[in-house]
C-alpha positions in Angstrom: 75.3 144.5 102.1 76.6 141.6 100.3 79.9 142.0 98.4 80.2 140.1 95.0 83.7 139.0 94.9 83.4 136.9 91.9 86.0 138.8 89.9 88.2 139.8 92.7 91.8 138.0 92.6 92.3 136.1 95.8 95.7 136.6 97.3 96.5 132.9 98.1 94.6 129.8 97.6 93.5 127.7 100.4 95.4 124.3 101.0 93.3 121.4 99.9 93.9 119.1 103.0 92.0 121.6 105.3 88.5 121.0 106.7 85.8 123.1 105.0 85.7 125.6 107.8 89.4 126.2 107.9 89.3 126.7 104.1 86.5 129.2 104.3 88.3 131.4 106.7 91.6 131.4 104.7 89.5 132.2 101.5 87.6 134.9 103.3 91.0 136.4 104.9 92.6 136.2 101.5 89.7 138.1 100.0 89.9 140.8 102.5 86.6 140.0 104.1 85.4 140.1 107.6 82.8 137.6 108.9 80.2 140.3 108.8 81.1 141.3 105.1 80.7 137.7 103.9 77.7 137.0 105.9 76.0 140.3 104.5 72.2 140.3 104.8 71.8 136.6 104.3 73.6 135.2 107.4 74.8 136.4 110.7 78.3 136.9 111.6 78.0 134.2 114.3 76.7 131.8 111.6 79.8 132.2 109.4 81.9 131.9 112.6 80.3 128.5 113.3 81.1 127.4 109.9 84.7 128.3 110.2 85.1 126.6 113.5 83.6 123.6 112.3 80.5 123.7 114.6 78.0 123.4 111.8 78.0 121.9 108.4 76.3 124.3 105.5 73.9 122.9 103.1 74.8 122.6 99.4 73.0 125.7 98.6 74.8 127.7 101.3 78.2 126.4 100.1 77.2 127.5 96.5 76.3 130.9 97.9 79.6 131.4 99.8 81.7 130.3 96.9 80.1 132.6 94.5 80.8 135.4 96.9 84.4 134.3 97.5 85.0 133.8 93.6 85.8 130.2 93.9 84.6 126.8 92.8 82.0 125.3 95.0 83.6 121.8 94.9 86.9 123.5 95.8 85.2 125.3 98.9 83.5 122.1 99.8 86.3 119.6 99.4 89.5 121.3 98.5 89.2 120.2 94.8 87.5 122.2 92.0 84.6 120.3 90.3 86.5 120.1 86.9 89.9 118.9 88.7 87.9 116.2 90.6 86.2 115.2 87.4 89.6 114.7 85.7 91.0 112.9 88.4 88.0 110.4 88.6 88.4 109.9 84.8 92.0 109.2 85.3 91.2 106.5 88.1 88.6 105.0 85.9 91.2 104.7 83.2 93.6 103.0 85.5 91.0 100.5 86.6 90.1 99.7 83.0 93.9 99.1 82.2 94.1 96.8 85.1 90.9 94.8 84.2 92.3 94.7 80.5 95.3 93.1 81.8 97.6 96.0 81.0 99.4 95.8 84.3 102.5 97.7 83.6 100.7 100.5 82.0 98.2 100.6 85.0 101.1 100.8 87.4 102.6 103.8 85.6 99.2 105.5 85.9 98.9 104.9 89.5 102.4 106.3 90.2 100.9 109.6 89.4 97.1 109.0 90.7 98.2 108.1 94.2 100.1 111.2 95.1 97.3 113.3 93.0 94.5 111.7 95.2 96.4 112.2 98.4 96.9 115.9 97.5 93.1 116.4 97.3 92.6 115.4 100.9 89.4 113.5 99.8 89.3 110.1 101.5 87.0 108.4 99.0 89.4 109.4 96.1 92.4 108.4 98.1 90.9 105.0 98.9 90.1 104.4 95.3 93.6 105.3 94.2 95.3 103.2 96.9 92.9 100.3 96.2 93.8 100.3 92.5 97.6 100.7 93.1 97.5 97.8 95.6 95.7 95.6 93.1 98.2 96.5 90.5 101.1 95.6 92.7 99.5 92.3 93.6 99.2 91.4 89.9 102.8 92.4 89.5 103.9 90.2 92.4 105.2 93.4 94.4 103.3 92.1 97.4 105.1 94.0 100.1 104.5 97.4 98.1 100.9 96.2 97.8 100.5 95.8 101.5 101.9 99.1 102.4 99.3 100.8 99.9 96.5 98.6 101.1 97.0 99.1 104.7 96.9 103.0 104.1 93.4 102.4 102.4 92.3 100.1 105.3 93.1 103.0 107.8 91.1 105.5 105.8 88.0 103.2 105.5 88.1 102.1 109.0 88.2 105.9 110.3 85.9 107.5 107.7 82.4 107.5 106.5 82.6 104.7 104.3 80.1 102.0 103.5 80.5 98.5 104.7 80.8 97.4 101.1 83.7 99.9 100.7 85.4 98.3 103.7 84.7 94.9 102.5 86.4 95.7 99.1 89.7 96.8 101.2 89.7 93.9 103.3 89.1 91.3 100.3 92.2 92.8 98.4 94.2 92.8 101.6 93.2 89.1 102.1 94.3 88.3 98.6 97.5 89.9 99.3 98.2 88.1 102.6 97.3 84.8 100.9 99.9 85.4 98.3 102.4 86.1 100.8 101.5 82.7 102.2 99.9 84.1 105.6 96.9 81.9 105.2 95.5 82.4 108.7 95.7 86.2 108.4 94.1 85.9 104.9 91.4 83.8 106.3 90.5 86.3 109.0 90.4 89.2 106.5 88.2 87.5 104.1 85.8 86.4 106.8 85.6 90.0 107.8 85.1 91.2 104.2 82.4 88.7 103.5 80.6 89.7 106.9 80.7 93.3 106.0 79.4 92.6 102.5 76.5 90.6 103.7 75.4 92.9 106.5 75.5 96.0 104.2 72.2 95.3 102.6 73.9 96.7 99.4 74.1 94.9 96.1 77.4 93.0 96.3 77.1 89.7 94.5 80.3 90.1 92.5 82.4 91.0 95.6 80.9 88.3 97.6 81.6 85.8 94.8 85.3 86.8 94.8 85.6 86.7 98.4 84.3 83.1 98.5 86.4 82.1 95.7 89.7 83.2 97.6 88.3 81.9 100.9 88.0 78.6 99.2 91.8 78.7 98.5 92.3 79.4 102.1 90.4 76.3 103.1 91.9 74.1 100.3 95.6 75.2 101.6 94.4 73.9 105.1 93.1 70.7 103.5 89.6 71.5 104.7 88.0 70.5 101.5 84.5 70.2 102.6 84.7 74.1 103.5 86.5 74.7 100.2 83.7 73.1 98.3 80.9 74.9 100.0 82.4 78.2 99.4 83.3 77.6 95.9 79.6 76.3 95.1 78.2 79.6 96.6 80.7 81.6 94.6 79.7 79.9 91.4 76.0 80.5 92.0 76.5 84.1 92.7 78.8 84.3 89.4 76.1 82.7 87.5 73.4 84.9 88.9 75.2 88.1 87.7 76.0 86.4 84.5 79.7 87.4 84.6 81.9 85.1 82.4 85.0 86.1 84.0 83.6 85.3 87.5 82.3 82.0 86.2 85.5 81.1 84.8 87.2 81.8 88.0 84.7 79.8 90.0 85.0 76.8 87.9 88.8 77.0 88.1 88.8 76.9 91.7 86.0 74.2 91.8 88.3 72.1 89.7 91.2 72.6 92.1 89.2 71.5 95.0 87.8 68.4 93.1 91.5 67.5 92.1 92.6 67.7 95.8 89.7 65.5 96.7 90.8 62.9 94.1 87.8 63.5 92.0 89.8 63.8 88.8 87.2 63.4 86.3 85.0 65.9 87.8 88.0 68.2 88.2 88.8 67.9 84.3 85.3 68.8 83.5 85.4 71.9 85.8 88.6 72.9 84.2 87.3 72.6 80.6 84.4 74.7 81.5 86.6 77.2 83.1 89.1 77.4 80.1 86.0 77.8 77.7 84.8 80.8 79.6 88.2 82.3 79.4 88.7 81.6 75.7 85.3 83.6 75.1 87.1 86.4 77.0 90.4 85.9 74.9 92.2 85.8 78.2 95.3 83.9 77.1 96.9 83.9 80.5 94.1 82.0 82.4 93.7 79.8 79.3 97.4 78.9 79.6 97.1 78.0 83.3 93.9 75.8 82.9 95.7 74.0 80.0 98.5 73.2 82.4 96.1 72.0 84.9 94.3 69.9 82.2 97.7 68.4 81.5 98.1 67.2 85.0 94.6 65.8 85.3 95.0 63.9 82.0 98.2 62.4 83.4 96.5 61.3 86.6 93.6 59.9 84.3 96.2 57.7 82.5 96.4 60.0 79.4 100.2 60.6 79.4 100.3 61.5 75.6 97.7 64.0 76.0 99.0 65.3 79.0 102.4 66.0 77.4 100.8 67.8 74.5 98.6 70.1 76.9 101.6 71.0 79.0 103.7 71.8 76.1 100.8 74.0 74.9 100.6 75.6 78.2 104.4 76.5 78.1 104.1 78.0 74.6 101.1 80.2 76.0 103.1 81.2 79.0 106.1 82.4 77.0 103.9 84.2 74.5 102.2 86.1 77.5 105.5 86.6 79.2 104.5 84.7 82.2 107.6 83.0 83.6 105.8 81.7 86.7 103.3 79.9 84.7 105.9 78.6 82.2 107.7 77.2 85.4 104.7 75.4 86.4 104.3 73.8 83.2 107.9 72.8 83.2 107.6 71.4 86.8 104.5 69.4 85.7 106.4 67.9 82.7 109.1 67.1 85.2 106.8 65.2 87.3 105.6 63.2 84.5 109.1 62.3 83.4 109.9 61.3 87.0 106.9 59.0 87.3 107.6 57.4 83.9 111.3 56.8 84.7 112.8 59.5 82.6 114.9 60.8 85.4 117.4 62.8 83.5 114.7 64.7 81.9 113.1 65.2 85.2 116.1 66.7 86.6 116.7 69.0 83.7 113.2 70.4 83.6 113.0 70.7 87.5 116.1 72.9 87.3 114.5 74.7 84.6 111.5 75.5 86.5 113.6 76.7 89.4 115.4 79.1 87.3 112.2 80.5 86.0 110.8 80.8 89.5 113.8 82.4 91.1 112.8 85.4 93.3 109.1 84.6 93.1 108.1 84.7 96.8 104.5 84.2 95.8 105.0 80.9 94.3 106.9 79.2 97.1 104.6 76.3 96.8 105.6 75.7 93.2 109.3 76.3 94.1 109.0 73.6 96.8 107.5 71.1 94.5 110.1 71.7 91.8 112.8 71.1 94.7 111.2 67.9 95.7 111.0 66.6 92.1 114.6 67.6 91.5 115.6 65.9 94.8 113.7 62.6 93.6 115.2 62.6 90.4 118.7 63.1 91.9 117.9 60.2 94.4 116.9 57.7 91.6 120.4 58.6 90.0 122.1 57.6 93.3 123.4 61.3 93.6 122.7 61.1 97.3 124.3 64.3 98.7 122.8 66.5 95.8 119.3 64.8 96.5 119.7 65.6 100.3 120.4 69.5 99.5 117.2 69.4 97.2 115.1 67.7 99.9 116.3 70.2 102.7 115.6 73.3 100.3 112.1 71.6 99.6 111.4 71.3 103.4 112.6 74.9 104.0 110.2 76.2 101.2 107.2 74.2 102.4 107.9 75.6 106.0 107.2 79.1 104.8 103.8 77.8 103.8 102.9 76.6 107.1 101.4 73.5 105.4 101.7 70.2 107.4 100.9 68.0 104.4 103.6 69.7 102.2 106.3 69.5 104.8 105.3 65.8 105.3 106.1 65.0 101.7 109.7 66.4 102.2 110.0 64.3 105.4 108.9 61.2 103.5 111.5 62.1 100.6 114.0 62.4 103.2 112.9 59.1 104.7 113.4 57.5 101.5 116.9 59.0 101.0 117.8 57.6 104.7 116.7 54.2 103.5 118.7 54.4 100.6 121.7 54.9 102.7 120.8 52.2 105.1 120.1 54.4 108.0 116.8 52.6 109.0 116.5 54.3 112.4 116.6 57.9 110.8 114.2 56.8 107.9 111.6 55.4 110.5 111.9 58.6 112.6 111.1 60.7 109.4 108.4 58.5 108.3 106.7 58.6 111.8 107.1 62.6 111.9 105.3 62.8 108.4 102.5 60.4 109.7 102.2 62.5 112.8 101.9 65.8 110.9 99.3 64.2 108.6 97.2 63.3 111.5 96.5 66.9 112.4 95.3 67.5 108.7 91.6 67.6 108.0 90.7 65.5 104.9 
């Protein structure tokens, strides 16, 4: 005869990390029941034994019946987490995701500090991955890339070994690729993004948003490697997917990357048009951070197109937005761009001052090594124009070291050319020729 234990106090709760069968055994023993007692007239003792030993997986109906007779929540018996507790955790995870989407990064980080251990305690891989992925994204946004990598690699281990969909796996590989790109491991980032795209495409599940994001970031990798044809193809696909799902943020991101590709190819009018479309999309979203970044880029493009006064106005506007939004790195980029304009227009004192200001703002920002190297190069050239040769040499050496971390031959070539100009200024024609030749040889290996 079946025993109703709905109101019976259980001596000890089963640990949440156990498998269903192990949890069933502990709950049964805690309730003082034998396998025969629990089976009653509905099941055989052997069937209960098979469940406890993990030899069979009970149906949802059976789980509900066993839970009722053990006096526990069915969700707790099945997963180690009561249904209402899981609901609360899922709600909290949704809140963390919403905070991150809204740009409240520090608030999201505080949420995930609690959510990650809470999700781990459930022993439910799907909740753990969701928490780890959200926390990883948050750390990437904060620039804490090593912390992000640790969280994301833990999520990767779970999705690779568990019963997750290919889209779930693609999401983790995508964010890992973004993190690796920002750590300047471009080849690794490219491999991760390739795998993410392959998983998303073969899944057969709706994933236009994810695929657009993957293509947008893969375009950055191609651009870093100066394979502009591949970069353009990816960003055109990303833009089409973004427009298909009618997502203004994705559209803005795609136009932003399209502008950067066109800029690198020397199509400055086209680049400016894309940047203006991207800025308009972000203005509709009241996204000041991206509006500021695009205003900075428009300043640089207007300078290249000969509109120096307009460029300076835009860069000062970008600097003001960066200060307003607390984005030191964006402020540094605006100041560095102003430094380059002053250098090219012969205002070397201002160029030096602003290059140093940019470097102070970028101090300790390992994910902005490209911008650090560029500011060091501008500083060195402004010092060279003032005949402060020893200081210029130190700045050029620092720029070469920074660009070396990027693994970019074209960036290092720019530093070698600068050092060649310094050697020529000193009258060391042999060293100058060697440095110019080294730069030329490096650029021969770059795909244009």
